[in-house]
C-alpha positions, 0 to 999 in steps of 0.5 A: 254920226257914230252913236258912242256911248250914253251921250250920243244917245241922249245929246238926239233927245235934247236937241229940236232939231238933228240931222240924218243919221243916215241916207237910206235910215233916219232918225227924225224927232222934233220936240216941242218946249212946251209940252216936250212930247214926242214926235217920231218917224221911223223905219222898219228897220230900226229897232225900238229900245224906247219901252214908252213913247208917250213921255219924255225919256228921263237920262236913266233908261238909257244905257251906255252902248258901244256897237253902232245900230244895227238895222233889226229886220225883225222890229216885232220880236224885239217889241211884243207890247206893240205887236199887232199878234197876240204871241201867247200869255201875258203871265205876269206881266199887265194886260196890255191896253184897251188900244193894243188890237190883238189876234185871237185863235178860236178852235171849231174842233182839234184841228181847225181853228180860225183866229180873230183880231180884238181888242182888248174890252172885246168880250167873249159875245163879241167874238161868238158873234162875230165867228157865227157871223164869219162862219154863216151860220143861220142862227147865232144864239146859244153860241159860246166860247169854252176854256179848254186846259186839255192837260187838266182834263178843265173846260168851263164856259165863258160868261158872255161879258168875260174879256177874251184877252183878259181871261188867257192872261192868265193862261201857263206860259207854254200850255196848250190851254185853248178857246173852242166855239161850239153850241152850248144850249145850255148856258142860260137854260135855268132862267126858262126852267129853274126848277130841273136845275135845283132839285127840292132836297138841295135847297136848304129850309134855313132862309128866312125867305121859305115860310110860307113859300114852296121850293119851287116858288122860290127857286123862280122868284130867286133865279128870276132876279138874278139871285139863288137859293142856299144851296147844300149838300154832300160832295167827294173831294180830294184831299190836296197832296192826296190821291184818297177821296172824303165825302164832306159836307158842303154849304152854298152861299152868297158870302162864299162857300162852306164845308162842314166839320161835323157830320150836316151841322150846319151850325157858324161853329162846324163850318168851314169857309172855302173860299169867295166865290168872286175869287174863283173860278168853276171847271167841269172836268172830264175824264175824272175817273181815269184823270183823278180815281174820281170816285164817280163821273160829275166832278168839277173842281174849284180854282182861283182866279190868281192861282196858277193851273196847277194840280195841287191848285186845284180843289176837287169835287166828284157829285153824285149825279150828272143833275147835282152837277148841273145844280152845284155849278149853276149856282156857281154862277148865280151867286158870283154873276147875278144881276149880270148873268140876267143881263147877258140872258136879256140881251141873247134874247133881244138879240135872237128876236132881231135876226129870225127872219120872218113870224113862222120862226117865232111861231115854231119857236114858241110851239108849246107854250102856244099849241093846244090840241083841237079837235074840228070833227064836229059842226059847232068848230074847233073844241080845245082838247082837254082831255090828255089821253084824247089828245094822244088818240088825235095825235096818232090819228093827226100823223097817221093821215100825215103820213098819207099825204106825204107818201103821195106827195112824194109817189116816185119810184126810187128807182130813179132818184133814190141816190138823192132821198137817202143822201137828202141828209148828208147836208143837214146839220145834226147829221154827223155820219159814222161818229160811235156811240161814245162820242155822240154822247160826248159831244150831246154832253159837251152842248149843255145836254138839255131836252129835245137835243138830238142829232142822227148818225149811221148805226155801226151795228146795222147797215144801212140803218141810222141812229136817232141819239135824242136827251131828256131829263139830263140823258141821251138815248138812241133810237134806232130808225130803220129801213122799210120798203113797201111796193118800189119805194123804200122809207124809214120809220121808228115804230115798227113801219106805224108811222114811214117817211121818205127822208130823215128830213122828213122823220125830224120835221115830223117830231119836231111838231109831234113827239110819236113814239120819243119823251120831247121833240125835237128842238136843238139839232147837234152841230158842229161847223169848222172854222 
C-alpha cells in the first residue's frame, strides 16, 4: 500500500483493521470502539511519528507527506523522549514522567565515571547508596552528590531529597556541568556541633527568643528543631555588571535575604530585599580570587533556581573567613529546607546504625562520648580521673606501655620483612601517595574539613618520610612522619622518637584512640574511589 498525503495516514487510524503494509515491516493497529485506545506493534526499523501514543491523534497532528516511509535504523534518535539514554539537558522542555528511565553519568574523579539507571523520582540519596554498594565501599555514610560547574567555578552539595533528573534539567545545553560522587563529612555536622557553625557575633540580637537565653542555647534549640537563628554580618559583594567589590551589611531571615543601604541599620526602611530563599540556590566558589577578582578566597554565590547559569546572573559574595562562609551557607540550607534536613539527617543516622556489622564498630563510633580516663593502680578498684593534667599523664604512660607491647609483638627483623611492613599503608583508604601539599588541602576542603579528618601522603621534601594532614577548626595542619632505626628494626615517629610505630597503620590506629601530640584524634579518613 502506498502512502500518499494526509488522507492515507488518516485512513490507517480510522479503520478497525489494517492490511499488512509489507511482509518485512508491518504496522497493525486495533481500535476499540468504546475506549478508542490504540494498541500498536511497531518494528524497531520504522520511525515513530506520533508524539503521544496514549490517545487517538487528531487531524491536526498529521502532516502531509508525499515521500514513502523509509525504515530508520536509529529510531531512538528521532524520539528522544522514549530513548533509554539521557541525552543531555532538558532545558526549555518539561521534565519526563516518573515512568521513564534515564542513564545518569556520575564521576568519581576527573577521569573515571559510572552510568546509573535512574527514574525521574530518584533522589540523590538513592544514587549515593547505589554507587556505594556497587563500589563495595565499607561504609555508606557521608557520601554525597556534588553539582560541579567547571566553567563558572561553582559547586553545590545536593540535598538527599533532591531529584537528580530535575536538577540536571536546569543545566545549560552543551555545558561541562557534571555530578561528582565523593565524601562530605560536613553535610550534617551542624546537627552534631551546632555552636561551632554559628559564631556568637553573627547571631542577630533582634529576635525575641533570645531573651533569657544564651546564644549557644538558642542555636542548639533551633537547629535541633530544624530551624535557624537570624544571621547578620558584613560581606563583600560584586556589583552587577562590574568587576569591583563593595562591602555591605546583610541580614538573613526566614523571609529572605536583605541588604542594608545605611551601615548596620536593620530598620525596614533601610533593608533592601535581595531574594526569597525558596527560589535561591547557594554555591561554593572555588578559585574565586583568581576567577572573579574577589578580595579573599572564601567566596560563595546565590543564584535563582530558574535563571540560567551565566556569570551575569550570579550574586557573588565573599566572607572574611572560612567559618563565616560556612555559617552563611549552613543558614541558607536550614532556612530553605528546615524540617526536611532534619529528616534527612535522621534517615542517614538510622541507615548507618543498620549497616554497622558489630558492636565493636558502634563502640568506636561513640568513644568520644563514652570513654573517660581511669586509674586501676589502687587496691580498691578503678576510679575516674577528674584532673585533666593527671588524665594527660596517664594517657602518655599508657601510650608508652602500649608501644612496648606492640614492639615485642612485631619483634621480627626488618631485613626479611621490611618491604612487606612498609607497603601495608599503600592499600589503606587514607593513603594518597605523592599528592602535593596544596592538593591535600584541596581534598580535605572538598570533603568537609571537619575536625579529625585526615590523610597521609608521601613527603615531597624529605625522602622516605610521610606527612599526616589533619583538619582542626576549619584549618589543615601537617605533621612530618620520619623513619627511625633502633638496632635492626625500623620504626616511624612524629614526636622525635618518644612514641614509635612499626608501620603507618599502627600509627593511625593508635591516634584514632589517643591524641598524642595532635590537637584531635583521627576520626574521618579522606577517601577517594574510582567508579
